[in-house]
N, C-alpha and C positions, 0 to 999 in steps of 0.2 A: 316619922316625917321628918324629925330633926335629923335622924341619921341619913336620910336620903339628901337632905339640904348639905349636912355636913359632907358627905360621898361626892356629891355634885359640888362643891366648893373646891374640894381636896384635887378632884379631876380637873377641875378648870385652873386651878393653881399649877398642877403637876404639867398640864398641858401647855399652859403659861409658859413656865419655866423650861419646859422641853423645846417651845418653839424660841424662846429668847435665847437658850443655848445653842440652838442652831444656827439662827441669827450670827451670833457671836464667833461660833465657828467658821462662817461661812466669809465673815469678815477676816479672820484670821488666814484662812487660806487664800482670800485675794491678796492681802498685804505679805503673804509670802511668795506669792506668784510675781506680784510687781518686783519685789525684791532679787528675785530668779533674774528676772528679766534684765534689772538694772545692773547685776552682777554679770548677767552674759554679754552685755554691752559695754561693760567696762573692762572685761576681758579680753572683747575684741578690740576694742581701741588700744590697748596695751599692746597686744600681738601686731596689729598695723604700726604702731610707733616704734616696737622693737625692730619688724622688718625694715619700716625705713630708716633706721639708725645702721641697721647691719648693712642696708645697700649703699648709705653713704660713706660708712667705714670702706667698704670694698672699692666703691668708684675713688675715695679721696687715696688709697692705698695703690690702685693702679695707676692713677695719676701720678704720685710722685716716684713710683716705680718707671713709670716712663721717661719722668723728668730725669730718672737717675740714670737711665740707658743712654738718654739724650747727651747728657754732660759726659757721660763715659766715652761715648762715641765721639762727641766734638774733641775730647782731649786726645785722643787716638789720632784724629783727622788732625789736629796741632801739632802733634809728635811726625807725622809724615810729611808735612808740608815744613817742618822745621829739617826734618833729615832731608828733602828733595832740596832745600835751598842752598843746604851745607855739602852737597856731594861735590866730590871732586874728579876730573877726569883720569882715567888711566893712562899712563903714558905709555905711548906707541901703539896703543888700543883704541882707536875712533870709535867712538860711541858706546864707550864702557866707561862708569862712573862706580866709584868708591866711595864709601862713606869712614871718613876717620874714628876709630876707636873713641877719642875723646868725645867727639860730637854725639856718637853712639849712646855712650855712656849718660851723656848730659841730656840728650832725648828721654832715654828710659827714665833717669830720674824725675824729668819733668812731668813725665807720664803717671809715675808712681804718686807724685805730690798733687797732681789734678785727679787722680781718680781717689785718691785717699780723702781730698777735699769734696768732692762729689758724694763719697759715702759718708762723711760726715754732716753734710746739709741733710742728706737723706734721713741719717738717723736721728737728726733732730727734729725735722718734719715730721717723723713718725712718732717720735715720742709725744711731741708737744701737741701734734694733731692739728697744726695749722698748716 
C-alpha cells in the first residue's frame, strides 16, 4: 500500500513537474516570438529610415547639380552678352561685326572664373551637405 502511495505521489510530482516545464517552455517560446517580431519591426523601420535618407541625399544632389548647371548657363549667357555688347562693326562690310581679341580673352577669363566659382560652390555644398 505504501508502495502504491509513493508511486502515486511520484507520478503526480513527475506529472506536475512536466506540466510546469511545459508551461515555462511555452512562456519562453512566447517571449522569443515577441522578441523576433520586435526585431523585424526595428529592421523594417531601419530600412525605411535608410531609404528616406538615400532619397533625400539623391534629391539634394540633384538640386545642387541643377544649381551648378544653372550657374554655368548664367555665366555663359553673361559671356555672350558681354561679347555682344563689345562687338565692333567691320569696315566696308555692312552688317558684319567682329570682336577684338582682347575682349574675347577677357570674356574667356571671366567665364573660367565664373565656372570655377560655380564649381567651388557646388563642391562646398556637396561636402557640407547643406
